[in-house]
C-alpha positions as CSV (number, residue, x, y, z in Angstrom):
1,X,-27.1,320.7,21.9
2,X,-24.7,323.6,21.7
3,X,-21.7,323.0,19.4
4,X,-18.4,323.2,21.2
5,X,-14.9,323.9,20.0
6,X,-12.8,320.8,19.6
7,X,-9.1,320.3,19.3
8,X,-6.6,317.4,19.7
9,X,-2.9,318.5,19.5
10,X,-1.6,315.0,20.3
11,X,-1.3,314.1,16.7
12,X,0.3,315.6,13.6
13,X,-1.4,317.2,11.9
14,X,-3.6,318.2,14.8
15,X,-7.4,318.0,14.7
16,X,-9.3,321.3,15.1
17,X,-13.0,322.1,14.6
18,X,-16.4,322.2,16.3
19,X,-18.2,319.2,17.8
20,X,-22.0,318.8,17.8
21,X,-23.0,316.4,20.6
22,X,-26.6,315.0,20.6
23,X,-28.6,315.8,23.6
24,X,-29.6,312.1,24.1
25,X,-27.0,309.4,24.7
26,X,-25.3,308.4,21.4
27,X,-22.9,305.8,19.9
28,X,-22.3,306.9,16.3
29,X,-20.2,309.8,15.0
30,X,-19.2,311.5,11.8
31,X,-16.3,313.7,10.6
32,X,-17.1,316.3,8.1
33,X,-14.6,318.3,6.0
34,X,-15.0,321.6,4.1
35,X,-14.4,322.6,0.6
36,X,-11.3,324.1,-0.9
37,X,-12.4,327.7,-0.4
38,X,-14.0,327.4,3.0
39,X,-13.5,326.2,6.5
40,X,-15.4,324.3,9.3
41,X,-17.9,327.1,9.4
42,X,-19.2,326.3,5.9
43,X,-23.0,326.8,5.9
44,X,-23.6,323.3,4.5
45,X,-21.4,321.7,7.1
46,X,-23.2,323.5,9.9
47,X,-26.6,322.5,8.5
48,X,-25.6,318.9,8.1
49,X,-23.9,318.6,11.5
50,X,-27.0,320.2,13.2
51,X,-29.3,317.7,11.4
52,X,-27.2,314.7,12.3
53,X,-26.9,315.7,15.9
54,X,-30.7,316.1,16.2
55,X,-30.9,312.5,14.9
56,X,-28.5,311.2,17.5
57,X,-25.1,311.2,15.7
58,X,-22.2,313.2,17.0
59,X,-20.8,315.4,14.3
60,X,-17.3,316.9,14.1
61,X,-16.8,319.5,11.4
62,X,-13.1,320.1,11.2
63,X,-10.6,322.3,9.5
64,X,-8.3,320.4,7.1
65,X,-4.6,320.9,7.7
66,X,-4.2,323.3,4.8
67,X,-6.8,325.6,6.4
68,X,-5.1,325.4,9.8
69,X,-1.9,326.6,8.1
70,X,-3.5,329.5,6.3
71,X,-6.9,331.1,6.9
72,X,-7.6,331.9,3.2
73,X,-7.0,330.6,-0.2
74,X,-7.3,327.1,-1.8
75,X,-5.1,324.1,-1.0
76,X,-1.8,323.9,-2.8
77,X,-0.6,321.1,-5.0
78,X,1.3,319.4,-2.1
79,X,-1.5,319.7,0.5
80,X,-3.8,316.8,-0.4
81,X,-1.8,314.0,1.2
82,X,-1.4,315.8,4.5
83,X,-5.1,316.7,4.4
84,X,-5.9,313.1,4.2
85,X,-3.7,312.3,7.2
86,X,-5.6,315.1,9.0
87,X,-8.9,313.3,8.2
88,X,-7.5,310.0,9.4
89,X,-6.5,311.7,12.7
90,X,-10.0,313.3,13.0
91,X,-11.6,309.8,12.6
92,X,-9.3,308.5,15.3
93,X,-10.3,311.4,17.6
94,X,-14.0,310.7,16.9
95,X,-13.5,307.1,17.9
96,X,-12.6,308.4,21.4
97,X,-15.9,310.2,21.5
98,X,-18.3,307.8,19.7
99,X,-18.2,304.1,20.5
100,X,-20.3,302.9,17.6
101,X,-20.1,303.4,13.9
102,X,-17.9,306.2,12.5
103,X,-18.8,307.9,9.2
104,X,-16.8,310.3,7.1
105,X,-17.5,312.9,4.5
106,X,-17.7,316.5,3.6
107,X,-18.3,319.1,1.0
108,X,-16.5,319.2,-2.4
109,X,-12.7,319.0,-1.8
110,X,-13.2,317.7,1.7
111,X,-15.5,314.9,0.4
112,X,-13.1,314.1,-2.4
113,X,-10.2,313.7,0.1
114,X,-12.5,311.5,2.2
115,X,-13.1,309.1,-0.7
116,X,-9.4,309.1,-1.6
117,X,-8.4,308.2,2.0
118,X,-10.9,305.3,2.1
119,X,-9.7,304.1,-1.3
120,X,-6.0,304.3,-0.1
121,X,-6.8,302.4,3.1
122,X,-9.2,299.9,1.6
123,X,-6.9,296.9,2.2
124,X,-5.2,297.9,5.4
125,X,-8.1,299.6,7.2
126,X,-11.4,298.7,5.6
127,X,-13.2,299.7,8.8
128,X,-11.9,303.3,8.8
129,X,-15.5,304.5,8.1
130,X,-18.8,302.7,8.0
131,X,-20.0,305.0,5.2
132,X,-19.3,308.2,3.3
133,X,-21.6,311.3,3.1
134,X,-20.5,313.4,0.2
135,X,-21.9,316.8,-0.7
136,X,-21.2,318.3,-4.2
137,X,-18.4,315.9,-5.1
138,X,-16.2,317.8,-7.6
139,X,-16.2,315.3,-10.4
140,X,-14.3,317.6,-12.7
141,X,-13.3,321.3,-12.9
142,X,-16.0,323.5,-14.4
143,X,-16.1,323.3,-18.2
144,X,-13.5,320.6,-18.2
145,X,-15.4,317.4,-18.2
146,X,-12.4,315.4,-19.6
147,X,-10.5,316.0,-16.4
148,X,-12.4,313.4,-14.3
149,X,-11.4,312.9,-10.6
150,X,-12.4,309.3,-10.5
151,X,-9.1,307.4,-10.8
152,X,-9.5,306.0,-7.3
153,X,-13.2,305.1,-7.6
154,X,-12.6,301.4,-8.6
155,X,-10.7,300.9,-5.3
156,X,-13.4,302.5,-3.1
157,X,-14.9,299.8,-0.9
158,X,-17.0,302.0,1.4
159,X,-20.7,302.6,1.0
160,X,-21.5,306.2,-0.1
161,X,-24.3,308.7,-0.4
162,X,-23.7,311.5,-2.9
163,X,-25.8,314.6,-2.6
164,X,-25.5,316.7,-5.7
165,X,-27.2,319.8,-7.2
166,X,-28.7,319.6,-10.7
167,X,-26.9,322.9,-11.6
168,X,-23.5,322.0,-10.2
169,X,-20.8,323.0,-12.7
170,X,-18.4,320.5,-11.3
171,X,-20.5,317.6,-12.7
172,X,-24.0,317.0,-14.1
173,X,-26.3,314.4,-12.6
174,X,-25.8,312.3,-15.7
175,X,-22.0,312.5,-15.3
176,X,-22.3,311.6,-11.7
177,X,-24.5,308.6,-12.4
178,X,-21.9,307.3,-14.9
179,X,-19.0,307.9,-12.5
180,X,-20.6,306.1,-9.7
181,X,-20.8,302.9,-11.8
182,X,-17.0,302.7,-11.3
183,X,-17.4,302.3,-7.5
184,X,-17.7,298.6,-6.5
185,X,-19.3,299.5,-3.1
186,X,-23.1,300.3,-2.9
187,X,-23.8,304.0,-3.7
188,X,-26.8,306.3,-3.8
189,X,-27.1,309.6,-5.5
190,X,-29.6,312.2,-4.2
191,X,-30.2,315.0,-6.8
192,X,-31.2,318.4,-5.4
193,X,-33.2,320.2,-8.1
194,X,-31.9,323.7,-8.9
195,X,-29.0,323.6,-6.5
196,X,-25.5,324.7,-7.5
197,X,-22.2,323.6,-6.0
198,X,-22.8,325.3,-2.6
199,X,-26.0,323.2,-2.4
200,X,-27.7,325.2,0.5
201,X,-30.1,327.9,-0.7
202,X,-29.8,331.3,0.9
203,X,-33.5,331.6,1.6
204,X,-34.3,330.1,5.0
205,X,-37.5,328.3,3.9
206,X,-35.8,326.7,0.9
207,X,-32.8,325.7,2.9
208,X,-35.0,324.0,5.5
209,X,-36.9,322.2,2.8
210,X,-33.7,320.9,1.2
211,X,-32.3,319.8,4.6
212,X,-35.5,317.8,5.3
213,X,-35.0,316.0,2.0
214,X,-31.3,315.4,2.9
215,X,-32.1,314.2,6.4
216,X,-34.6,311.6,5.1
217,X,-32.0,310.3,2.6
218,X,-29.2,310.2,5.2
219,X,-31.4,308.3,7.6
220,X,-32.2,305.7,5.0
221,X,-28.6,305.5,4.0
222,X,-27.4,305.1,7.6
223,X,-29.8,302.2,8.2
224,X,-28.2,300.4,5.3
225,X,-24.7,300.7,6.8
């Protein structure tokens, strides 16, 4: 199971990233997007993609269009819509690789764009993704709890698992629990004690322990989808 570079230039914006193929035959796949300040080599994305591939799910961690345009810096005000088209293209590319269920998600900004895409397409393409895996959803900017990023939640019809640190400045566990009540689809919140927005601890043993907890929660979630 050696991750391989992946690209599909047949669409606009193109799809670019790294694909983790399971060793054994597989049918399910997932597209994972990075946060605003990162790229497809985000440590949390690598850890999650490795874990999913070990469990038999092909995982594509991709660069969002804004990151393909410039290697550093956050997305601009006009980037979000194109980034969502890029995610839609990545899902289409994954459907050519995995014949079964396709999941979608990511870390922070990438996960937020995934939820917005599913909410936008709820009526025209309800089967875009069988479920959402969301790591450190940026509920609001740090120290600005009044600026909630939940306007689309009532339109979200896709099952979702939210993984969130108890020390995340982008939203407390209590705030997340309240926000998830706005989503009509089934949701689950996995709280990671002591974790911040980046989620993955730097210490190897702590990171492995956290990923075991995440893997167990993800497996339970996938069985429900």
